[in-house]
ROGUPA-660701 format. One record per residue: x negated, y negated, z of N, C-alpha, C in turn. Coordinates in pm, whole numbers, plus 50000, padded with zeros to 5 digits. Layout:
# residues N
@n_east X; n_north Y; n_up Z; ca_east X; ca_north Y; ca_up Z; c_east X; c_north Y; c_up Z
...
***
This chain:
# residues 167
@n_east 05711; n_north 45230; n_up 57649; ca_east 05665; ca_north 45317; ca_up 57757; c_east 05534; c_north 45261; c_up 57809
@n_east 05513; n_north 45262; n_up 57938; ca_east 05387; ca_north 45219; ca_up 57996; c_east 05326; c_north 45334; c_up 58074
@n_east 05201; n_north 45321; n_up 58103; ca_east 05134; ca_north 45423; ca_up 58182; c_east 04997; c_north 45454; c_up 58129
@n_east 04947; n_north 45567; n_up 58173; ca_east 04809; ca_north 45606; ca_up 58144; c_east 04802; c_north 45747; c_up 58085
@n_east 04705; n_north 45765; n_up 57997; ca_east 04664; ca_north 45900; ca_up 57956; c_east 04524; c_north 45918; c_up 58015
@n_east 04506; n_north 46028; n_up 58083; ca_east 04378; ca_north 46057; ca_up 58148; c_east 04294; c_north 46144; c_up 58055
@n_east 04181; n_north 46091; n_up 58016; ca_east 04089; ca_north 46161; ca_up 57927; c_east 04023; c_north 46278; c_up 58001
@n_east 03974; n_north 46373; n_up 57927; ca_east 03908; ca_north 46490; ca_up 57983; c_east 03792; c_north 46451; c_up 58073
@n_east 03719; n_north 46347; n_up 58035; ca_east 03601; ca_north 46306; ca_up 58113; c_east 03639; c_north 46261; c_up 58254
@n_east 03750; n_north 46191; n_up 58269; ca_east 03791; ca_north 46149; ca_up 58403; c_east 03868; c_north 46258; c_up 58476
@n_east 03942; n_north 46338; n_up 58400; ca_east 04013; ca_north 46450; ca_up 58463; c_east 03916; c_north 46547; c_up 58529
@n_east 03812; n_north 46583; n_up 58458; ca_east 03717; ca_north 46680; ca_up 58513; c_east 03647; c_north 46622; c_up 58636
@n_east 03614; n_north 46493; n_up 58635; ca_east 03550; ca_north 46431; ca_up 58752; c_east 03650; c_north 46418; c_up 58867
@n_east 03773; n_north 46386; n_up 58835; ca_east 03876; ca_north 46368; ca_up 58938; c_east 03915; c_north 46500; c_up 59004
@n_east 03925; n_north 46604; n_up 58925; ca_east 03975; ca_north 46733; ca_up 58976; c_east 03866; c_north 46823; c_up 59033
@n_east 03741; n_north 46787; n_up 59013; ca_east 03629; ca_north 46869; ca_up 59060; c_east 03553; c_north 46795; c_up 59171
@n_east 03578; n_north 46831; n_up 59298; ca_east 03511; ca_north 46762; ca_up 59409; c_east 03358; c_north 46769; c_up 59404
@n_east 03303; n_north 46866; n_up 59332; ca_east 03157; ca_north 46876; ca_up 59323; c_east 03098; c_north 46793; c_up 59210
@n_east 03183; n_north 46731; n_up 59128; ca_east 03136; ca_north 46648; ca_up 59017; c_east 03064; c_north 46525; c_up 59072
@n_east 02953; n_north 46487; n_up 59011; ca_east 02873; ca_north 46375; ca_up 59061; c_east 02947; c_north 46241; c_up 59059
@n_east 03054; n_north 46229; n_up 58979; ca_east 03130; ca_north 46104; ca_up 58974; c_east 03265; c_north 46114; c_up 59045
@n_east 03287; n_north 46223; n_up 59116; ca_east 03418; ca_north 46246; ca_up 59178; c_east 03463; c_north 46130; c_up 59267
@n_east 03380; n_north 46084; n_up 59358; ca_east 03420; ca_north 45978; ca_up 59451; c_east 03452; c_north 45848; c_up 59378
@n_east 03369; n_north 45812; n_up 59280; ca_east 03394; ca_north 45689; ca_up 59204; c_east 03527; c_north 45698; c_up 59128
@n_east 03550; n_north 45811; n_up 59065; ca_east 03673; ca_north 45828; ca_up 58987; c_east 03795; c_north 45831; c_up 59080
@n_east 03782; n_north 45896; n_up 59193; ca_east 03892; ca_north 45902; ca_up 59289; c_east 03931; c_north 45760; c_up 59333
@n_east 03832; n_north 45678; n_up 59363; ca_east 03858; ca_north 45539; ca_up 59403; c_east 03924; c_north 45461; c_up 59289
@n_east 03877; n_north 45485; n_up 59167; ca_east 03937; ca_north 45417; ca_up 59051; c_east 04082; c_north 45460; c_up 59032
@n_east 04113; n_north 45586; n_up 59056; ca_east 04250; ca_north 45635; ca_up 59045; c_east 04339; c_north 45566; c_up 59148
@n_east 04285; n_north 45546; n_up 59267; ca_east 04362; ca_north 45479; ca_up 59372; c_east 04393; c_north 45334; c_up 59335
@n_east 04310; n_north 45274; n_up 59251; ca_east 04330; ca_north 45135; ca_up 59209; c_east 04428; c_north 45123; c_up 59092
@n_east 04463; n_north 45235; n_up 59027; ca_east 04559; ca_north 45231; ca_up 58917; c_east 04697; c_north 45194; c_up 58971
@n_east 04779; n_north 45138; n_up 58884; ca_east 04917; ca_north 45108; ca_up 58920; c_east 04987; c_north 45240; c_up 58954
@n_east 05022; n_north 45256; n_up 59080; ca_east 05080; ca_north 45383; ca_up 59125; c_east 05224; c_north 45402; c_up 59077
@n_east 05285; n_north 45296; n_up 59025; ca_east 05421; ca_north 45307; ca_up 58971; c_east 05420; c_north 45346; c_up 58823
@n_east 05304; n_north 45339; n_up 58760; ca_east 05292; ca_north 45373; ca_up 58619; c_east 05275; c_north 45524; c_up 58604
@n_east 05334; n_north 45577; n_up 58500; ca_east 05323; ca_north 45721; ca_up 58472; c_east 05180; c_north 45759; c_up 58436
@n_east 05141; n_north 45879; n_up 58476; ca_east 05010; ca_north 45933; ca_up 58440; c_east 05032; c_north 46062; c_up 58363
@n_east 04972; n_north 46067; n_up 58244; ca_east 04986; ca_north 46181; ca_up 58156; c_east 04848; c_north 46238; c_up 58124
@n_east 04849; n_north 46360; n_up 58073; ca_east 04731; ca_north 46411; ca_up 58005; c_east 04774; c_north 46452; c_up 57865
@n_east 04682; n_north 46448; n_up 57776; ca_east 04707; ca_north 46489; ca_up 57639; c_east 04694; c_north 46641; c_up 57629
@n_east 04771; n_north 46699; n_up 57541; ca_east 04755; ca_north 46842; ca_up 57513; c_east 04612; c_north 46869; c_up 57467
@n_east 04547; n_north 46769; n_up 57410; ca_east 04409; ca_north 46784; ca_up 57364; c_east 04315; c_north 46797; c_up 57484
@n_east 04335; n_north 46715; n_up 57587; ca_east 04254; ca_north 46729; ca_up 57709; c_east 04278; c_north 46864; c_up 57775
@n_east 04402; n_north 46906; n_up 57776; ca_east 04434; ca_north 47037; ca_up 57833; c_east 04361; c_north 47148; c_up 57756
@n_east 04355; n_north 47134; n_up 57625; ca_east 04281; ca_north 47231; ca_up 57543; c_east 04132; c_north 47227; c_up 57574
@n_east 04076; n_north 47107; n_up 57589; ca_east 03934; ca_north 47096; ca_up 57620; c_east 03901; c_north 47156; c_up 57755
@n_east 03986; n_north 47131; n_up 57854; ca_east 03965; ca_north 47190; ca_up 57987; c_east 03978; c_north 47342; c_up 57982
@n_east 04078; n_north 47390; n_up 57910; ca_east 04099; ca_north 47535; ca_up 57897; c_east 03979; c_north 47598; c_up 57828
@n_east 03927; n_north 47533; n_up 57727; ca_east 03807; ca_north 47583; ca_up 57659; c_east 03691; c_north 47595; c_up 57758
@n_east 03673; n_north 47493; n_up 57842; ca_east 03567; ca_north 47497; ca_up 57942; c_east 03581; c_north 47616; c_up 58036
@n_east 03702; n_north 47644; n_up 58078; ca_east 03726; ca_north 47759; ca_up 58167; c_east 03698; c_north 47890; c_up 58092
@n_east 03744; n_north 47898; n_up 57968; ca_east 03721; ca_north 48021; ca_up 57889; c_east 03571; c_north 48043; c_up 57864
@n_east 03497; n_north 47934; n_up 57842; ca_east 03353; ca_north 47947; ca_up 57822; c_east 03286; c_north 47996; c_up 57951
@n_east 03333; n_north 47945; n_up 58065; ca_east 03278; ca_north 47991; ca_up 58193; c_east 03308; c_north 48139; c_up 58213
@n_east 03427; n_north 48180; n_up 58173; ca_east 03461; ca_north 48323; ca_up 58183; c_east 03370; c_north 48406; c_up 58094
@n_east 03345; n_north 48355; n_up 57975; ca_east 03267; ca_north 48431; ca_up 57877; c_east 03117; c_north 48431; c_up 57908
@n_east 03066; n_north 48320; n_up 57962; ca_east 02923; ca_north 48307; ca_up 57977; c_east 02875; c_north 48283; c_up 58120
@n_east 02967; n_north 48280; n_up 58215; ca_east 02928; ca_north 48255; ca_up 58353; c_east 02905; c_north 48107; c_up 58376
@n_east 02864; n_north 48075; n_up 58494; ca_east 02841; ca_north 47934; ca_up 58525; c_east 02904; c_north 47899; c_up 58658
@n_east 02978; n_north 47790; n_up 58659; ca_east 03043; ca_north 47743; ca_up 58781; c_east 03139; c_north 47848; c_up 58835
@n_east 03175; n_north 47831; n_up 58959; ca_east 03271; ca_north 47920; ca_up 59025; c_east 03399; c_north 47927; c_up 58944
@n_east 03431; n_north 48043; n_up 58895; ca_east 03550; ca_north 48060; ca_up 58812; c_east 03678; c_north 48025; c_up 58886
@n_east 03696; n_north 48067; n_up 59014; ca_east 03819; ca_north 48027; ca_up 59083; c_east 03835; c_north 47875; c_up 59092
@n_east 03729; n_north 47801; n_up 59114; ca_east 03742; ca_north 47655; ca_up 59123; c_east 03777; c_north 47595; c_up 58987
@n_east 03723; n_north 47651; n_up 58879; ca_east 03758; ca_north 47602; ca_up 58746; c_east 03903; c_north 47634; c_up 58712
@n_east 03948; n_north 47754; n_up 58750; ca_east 04088; ca_north 47790; ca_up 58726; c_east 04182; c_north 47701; c_up 58806
@n_east 04141; n_north 47665; n_up 58929; ca_east 04224; ca_north 47574; ca_up 59009; c_east 04227; c_north 47435; c_up 58946
@n_east 04115; n_north 47392; n_up 58892; ca_east 04109; ca_north 47263; ca_up 58825; c_east 04206; c_north 47262; c_up 58707
@n_east 04211; n_north 47371; n_up 58632; ca_east 04302; ca_north 47382; ca_up 58519; c_east 04448; c_north 47379; c_up 58567
@n_east 04478; n_north 47449; n_up 58674; ca_east 04614; ca_north 47445; ca_up 58730; c_east 04651; c_north 47304; c_up 58776
@n_east 04557; n_north 47235; n_up 58839; ca_east 04582; ca_north 47097; ca_up 58882; c_east 04607; c_north 47005; c_up 58762
@n_east 04534; n_north 47027; n_up 58656; ca_east 04554; ca_north 46946; ca_up 58534; c_east 04692; c_north 46973; c_up 58474
@n_east 04735; n_north 47098; n_up 58478; ca_east 04865; ca_north 47134; ca_up 58421; c_east 04981; c_north 47075; c_up 58500
@n_east 04954; n_north 47024; n_up 58621; ca_east 05059; ca_north 46962; ca_up 58701; c_east 05098; c_north 46823; c_up 58646
@n_east 05011; n_north 46763; n_up 58566; ca_east 05043; ca_north 46635; ca_up 58503; c_east 05140; c_north 46659; c_up 58388
@n_east 05217; n_north 46556; n_up 58355; ca_east 05301; ca_north 46561; ca_up 58235; c_east 05207; c_north 46564; c_up 58114
@n_east 05231; n_north 46658; n_up 58025; ca_east 05145; ca_north 46677; ca_up 57909; c_east 05212; c_north 46616; c_up 57786
@n_east 05137; n_north 46529; n_up 57716; ca_east 05186; ca_north 46470; ca_up 57592; c_east 05138; c_north 46553; c_up 57474
@n_east 05232; n_north 46601; n_up 57395; ca_east 05198; ca_north 46678; ca_up 57277; c_east 05167; c_north 46585; c_up 57159
@n_east 05097; n_north 46637; n_up 57063; ca_east 05073; ca_north 46566; ca_up 56938; c_east 05196; c_north 46591; c_up 56851
@n_east 05256; n_north 46483; n_up 56804; ca_east 05379; ca_north 46493; ca_up 56725; c_east 05359; c_north 46429; c_up 56588
@n_east 05461; n_north 46436; n_up 56504; ca_east 05447; ca_north 46377; ca_up 56370; c_east 05426; c_north 46226; c_up 56377
@n_east 05477; n_north 46159; n_up 56479; ca_east 05451; ca_north 46015; ca_up 56495; c_east 05304; c_north 45990; c_up 56528
@n_east 05244; n_north 46084; n_up 56600; ca_east 05102; ca_north 46071; ca_up 56634; c_east 05018; c_north 46073; c_up 56507
@n_east 05061; n_north 46151; n_up 56409; ca_east 04981; ca_north 46162; ca_up 56286; c_east 04973; c_north 46029; c_up 56213
@n_east 05079; n_north 45949; n_up 56216; ca_east 05074; ca_north 45818; ca_up 56151; c_east 04977; c_north 45726; c_up 56224
@n_east 04980; n_north 45728; n_up 56357; ca_east 04887; ca_north 45646; ca_up 56435; c_east 04744; c_north 45692; c_up 56413
@n_east 04723; n_north 45825; n_up 56404; ca_east 04590; ca_north 45881; ca_up 56378; c_east 04536; c_north 45831; c_up 56244
@n_east 04619; n_north 45838; n_up 56141; ca_east 04575; ca_north 45796; ca_up 56007; c_east 04539; c_north 45648; c_up 56006
@n_east 04619; n_north 45567; n_up 56074; ca_east 04590; ca_north 45424; ca_up 56080; c_east 04460; c_north 45398; c_up 56156
@n_east 04440; n_north 45468; n_up 56267; ca_east 04315; ca_north 45452; ca_up 56343; c_east 04193; c_north 45492; c_up 56262
@n_east 04202; n_north 45605; n_up 56195; ca_east 04087; ca_north 45653; ca_up 56119; c_east 04055; c_north 45556; c_up 56004
@n_east 04159; n_north 45502; n_up 55942; ca_east 04139; ca_north 45402; ca_up 55836; c_east 04073; c_north 45277; c_up 55893
@n_east 04119; n_north 45233; n_up 56010; ca_east 04060; ca_north 45115; ca_up 56074; c_east 03913; c_north 45138; c_up 56111
@n_east 03882; n_north 45260; n_up 56156; ca_east 03742; ca_north 45293; ca_up 56185; c_east 03658; c_north 45285; c_up 56058
@n_east 03710; n_north 45341; n_up 55950; ca_east 03637; ca_north 45339; ca_up 55823; c_east 03612; c_north 45196; c_up 55776
@n_east 03716; n_north 45113; n_up 55784; ca_east 03701; ca_north 44973; ca_up 55739; c_east 03598; c_north 44899; c_up 55824
@n_east 03595; n_north 44927; n_up 55953; ca_east 03505; ca_north 44853; ca_up 56041; c_east 03361; c_north 44903; c_up 56034
@n_east 03342; n_north 45034; n_up 56022; ca_east 03208; ca_north 45090; ca_up 56041; c_east 03140; c_north 45145; c_up 55917
@n_east 03214; n_north 45188; n_up 55817; ca_east 03150; ca_north 45252; ca_up 55702; c_east 03112; c_north 45153; c_up 55594
@n_east 03000; n_north 45179; n_up 55529; ca_east 02957; ca_north 45097; ca_up 55416; c_east 03049; c_north 45125; c_up 55298
@n_east 03069; n_north 45252; n_up 55270; ca_east 03156; ca_north 45295; ca_up 55161; c_east 03254; c_north 45397; c_up 55217
@n_east 03378; n_north 45381; n_up 55183; ca_east 03480; ca_north 45468; ca_up 55241; c_east 03539; c_north 45566; c_up 55140
@n_east 03491; n_north 45563; n_up 55017; ca_east 03547; ca_north 45657; ca_up 54919; c_east 03515; c_north 45800; c_up 54961
@n_east 03598; n_north 45891; n_up 54923; ca_east 03587; ca_north 46032; ca_up 54965; c_east 03447; c_north 46089; c_up 54938
@n_east 03390; n_north 46057; n_up 54825; ca_east 03260; ca_north 46117; ca_up 54791; c_east 03144; c_north 46048; c_up 54860
@n_east 03164; n_north 45925; n_up 54908; ca_east 03056; ca_north 45850; ca_up 54971; c_east 03051; c_north 45860; c_up 55123
@n_east 03162; n_north 45894; n_up 55187; ca_east 03162; ca_north 45898; ca_up 55333; c_east 03137; c_north 46041; c_up 55380
@n_east 03074; n_north 46056; n_up 55496; ca_east 03057; ca_north 46191; ca_up 55551; c_east 03193; c_north 46255; c_up 55576
@n_east 03201; n_north 46382; n_up 55555; ca_east 03328; ca_north 46454; ca_up 55567; c_east 03379; c_north 46452; c_up 55711
@n_east 03290; n_north 46473; n_up 55806; ca_east 03331; ca_north 46485; ca_up 55946; c_east 03313; c_north 46353; c_up 56019
@n_east 03413; n_north 46312; n_up 56092; ca_east 03409; ca_north 46189; ca_up 56169; c_east 03286; c_north 46184; c_up 56259
@n_east 03248; n_north 46298; n_up 56313; ca_east 03132; ca_north 46304; ca_up 56402; c_east 03003; c_north 46261; c_up 56334
@n_east 03002; n_north 46260; n_up 56201; ca_east 02882; ca_north 46223; ca_up 56125; c_east 02887; c_north 46079; c_up 56076
@n_east 02995; n_north 46007; n_up 56103; ca_east 03006; ca_north 45869; ca_up 56057; c_east 02902; c_north 45781; c_up 56127
@n_east 02847; n_north 45687; n_up 56051; ca_east 02740; ca_north 45600; ca_up 56100; c_east 02786; c_north 45455; c_up 56088
@n_east 02761; n_north 45378; n_up 56192; ca_east 02794; ca_north 45236; ca_up 56195; c_east 02707; c_north 45163; c_up 56094
@n_east 02771; n_north 45094; n_up 56000; ca_east 02698; ca_north 45024; ca_up 55894; c_east 02608; c_north 44913; c_up 55948
@n_east 02638; n_north 44860; n_up 56065; ca_east 02558; ca_north 44751; ca_up 56122; c_east 02437; c_north 44802; c_up 56198
@n_east 02458; n_north 44905; n_up 56281; ca_east 02350; ca_north 44952; ca_up 56368; c_east 02274; c_north 45071; c_up 56311
@n_east 02335; n_north 45144; n_up 56218; ca_east 02273; ca_north 45265; ca_up 56167; c_east 02283; c_north 45382; c_up 56264
@n_east 02359; n_north 45366; n_up 56371; ca_east 02375; ca_north 45472; ca_up 56473; c_east 02506; c_north 45547; c_up 56449
@n_east 02505; n_north 45674; n_up 56486; ca_east 02630; ca_north 45751; ca_up 56479; c_east 02732; c_north 45691; c_up 56574
@n_east 02859; n_north 45700; n_up 56535; ca_east 02966; ca_north 45644; ca_up 56617; c_east 02986; c_north 45721; c_up 56747
@n_east 02952; n_north 45847; n_up 56750; ca_east 02971; ca_north 45934; ca_up 56865; c_east 03119; c_north 45950; c_up 56900
@n_east 03203; n_north 45939; n_up 56801; ca_east 03346; ca_north 45959; ca_up 56817; c_east 03379; c_north 46092; c_up 56752
@n_east 03459; n_north 46173; n_up 56822; ca_east 03499; ca_north 46299; ca_up 56758; c_east 03649; c_north 46297; c_up 56733
@n_east 03694; n_north 46397; n_up 56660; ca_east 03834; ca_north 46403; ca_up 56621; c_east 03927; c_north 46407; c_up 56743
@n_east 03888; n_north 46479; n_up 56848; ca_east 03973; ca_north 46484; ca_up 56967; c_east 03990; c_north 46345; c_up 57029
@n_east 03881; n_north 46267; n_up 57033; ca_east 03889; ca_north 46130; ca_up 57084; c_east 03992; c_north 46050; c_up 57003
@n_east 03984; n_north 46065; n_up 56872; ca_east 04072; ca_north 45989; ca_up 56784; c_east 04218; c_north 46029; c_up 56803
@n_east 04243; n_north 46159; n_up 56820; ca_east 04381; ca_north 46204; ca_up 56842; c_east 04436; c_north 46149; c_up 56974
@n_east 04355; n_north 46148; n_up 57078; ca_east 04402; ca_north 46092; ca_up 57206; c_east 04427; c_north 45942; c_up 57194
@n_east 04342; n_north 45872; n_up 57123; ca_east 04365; ca_north 45730; ca_up 57102; c_east 04489; c_north 45706; c_up 57016
@n_east 04518; n_north 45797; n_up 56926; ca_east 04641; ca_north 45786; ca_up 56847; c_east 04763; c_north 45800; c_up 56939
@n_east 04755; n_north 45888; n_up 57037; ca_east 04864; ca_north 45901; ca_up 57133; c_east 04880; c_north 45772; c_up 57214
@n_east 04769; n_north 45710; n_up 57250; ca_east 04770; ca_north 45583; ca_up 57323; c_east 04840; c_north 45477; c_up 57239
@n_east 04800; n_north 45467; n_up 57115; ca_east 04856; ca_north 45367; ca_up 57023; c_east 05005; c_north 45394; c_up 57000
@n_east 05039; n_north 45517; n_up 56976; ca_east 05177; ca_north 45555; ca_up 56947; c_east 05271; c_north 45523; c_up 57063
@n_east 05225; n_north 45544; n_up 57184; ca_east 05312; ca_north 45533; ca_up 57302; c_east 05286; c_north 45408; c_up 57387
@n_east 05197; n_north 45321; n_up 57341; ca_east 05163; ca_north 45199; ca_up 57414; c_east 05118; c_north 45232; c_up 57557
@n_east 05019; n_north 45319; n_up 57566; ca_east 04962; ca_north 45361; ca_up 57694; c_east 04819; c_north 45310; c_up 57705
@n_east 04757; n_north 45336; n_up 57818; ca_east 04617; ca_north 45303; ca_up 57841; c_east 04541; c_north 45433; c_up 57860
@n_east 04433; n_north 45451; n_up 57785; ca_east 04349; ca_north 45569; ca_up 57801; c_east 04246; c_north 45541; c_up 57910
@n_east 04249; n_north 45623; n_up 58013; ca_east 04150; ca_north 45614; ca_up 58121; c_east 04041; c_north 45714; c_up 58088
@n_east 03920; n_north 45664; n_up 58068; ca_east 03810; ca_north 45749; ca_up 58022; c_east 03679; c_north 45709; c_up 58090
@n_east 03586; n_north 45800; n_up 58087; ca_east 03450; ca_north 45772; ca_up 58132; c_east 03355; c_north 45766; c_up 58013
@n_east 03409; n_north 45777; n_up 57894; ca_east 03329; ca_north 45780; ca_up 57771; c_east 03322; c_north 45642; c_up 57708
@n_east 03209; n_north 45576; n_up 57722; ca_east 03192; ca_north 45440; ca_up 57671; c_east 03204; c_north 45434; c_up 57519
@n_east 03169; n_north 45542; n_up 57450; ca_east 03176; ca_north 45540; ca_up 57304; c_east 03320; c_north 45523; c_up 57252
@n_east 03419; n_north 45546; n_up 57338; ca_east 03558; ca_north 45526; ca_up 57297; c_east 03585; c_north 45379; c_up 57264
@n_east 03500; n_north 45291; n_up 57316; ca_east 03515; ca_north 45148; ca_up 57290; c_east 03512; c_north 45121; c_up 57140
@n_east 03440; n_north 45202; n_up 57064; ca_east 03432; ca_north 45180; ca_up 56919; c_east 03570; c_north 45195; c_up 56854
@n_east 03649; n_north 45285; n_up 56905; ca_east 03785; ca_north 45302; ca_up 56850; c_east 03868; c_north 45180; c_up 56884
@n_east 03862; n_north 45134; n_up 57008; ca_east 03937; ca_north 45016; ca_up 57049; c_east 03889; c_north 44891; c_up 56975
@n_east 03760; n_north 44883; n_up 56946; ca_east 03708; ca_north 44769; ca_up 56870; c_east 03763; c_north 44768; c_up 56727
@n_east 03791; n_north 44885; n_up 56674; ca_east 03845; ca_north 44894; ca_up 56538; c_east 03996; c_north 44872; c_up 56535
@n_east 04062; n_north 44890; n_up 56649; ca_east 04208; ca_north 44874; ca_up 56654; c_east 04247; c_north 44823; c_up 56792
@n_east 04284; n_north 44696; n_up 56802; ca_east 04315; ca_north 44637; ca_up 56932; c_east 04439; c_north 44695; c_up 56999
@n_east 04519; n_north 44775; n_up 56930; ca_east 04634; ca_north 44839; ca_up 56993; c_east 04593; c_north 44957; c_up 57081
@n_east 04467; n_north 44999; n_up 57072; ca_east 04417; ca_north 45105; ca_up 57157; c_east 04365; c_north 45040; c_up 57285
@n_east 04434; n_north 45069; n_up 57394; ca_east 04398; ca_north 45011; ca_up 57523; c_east 04317; c_north 45112; c_up 57602
@n_east 04203; n_north 45068; n_up 57653; ca_east 04114; ca_north 45156; ca_up 57728; c_east 04090; c_north 45099; c_up 57868
@n_east 04070; n_north 45190; n_up 57961; ca_east 04016; ca_north 45158; ca_up 58091; c_east 03898; c_north 45252; c_up 58108
@n_east 03777; n_north 45196; n_up 58096; ca_east 03655; ca_north 45277; ca_up 58103; c_east 03602; c_north 45272; c_up 58245
@n_east 03591; n_north 45389; n_up 58306; ca_east 03542; ca_north 45399; ca_up 58445; c_east 03393; c_north 45422; c_up 58446
***
């Protein structure tokens, strides 16, 4: 299968005309292979839905525009996390540990991926579990993740089967 998975960072910029990166992302979308399928991950859909629910709960941006953005996102084909995704996820997380952690034993590594530190730079990886699950979907389905998050490069550096297009 070929095509793209659109990360939450590019979806929100693409679907929100008031976003500061909207024009750049729109132009980048126009440059994508228009014959290739475009998907969103159920994880991105959850992140966008969370953003709308938080706006409902705490105020903020225009709620109707956020709800429209969510409806527009739901128009994309949504890829669910499946049991095959779990195997790709486990392989990715292992590859991250081998590349970045000094010690990978259960008692020596931080419990949460968000707390993992690059053994070379001493900096946090800035990768979260949702990022890893979306990259597992990319790996599983041989897709390209379109993202605006440069830190995703760390996942691709640990596993060359993860294809990224960073906008």
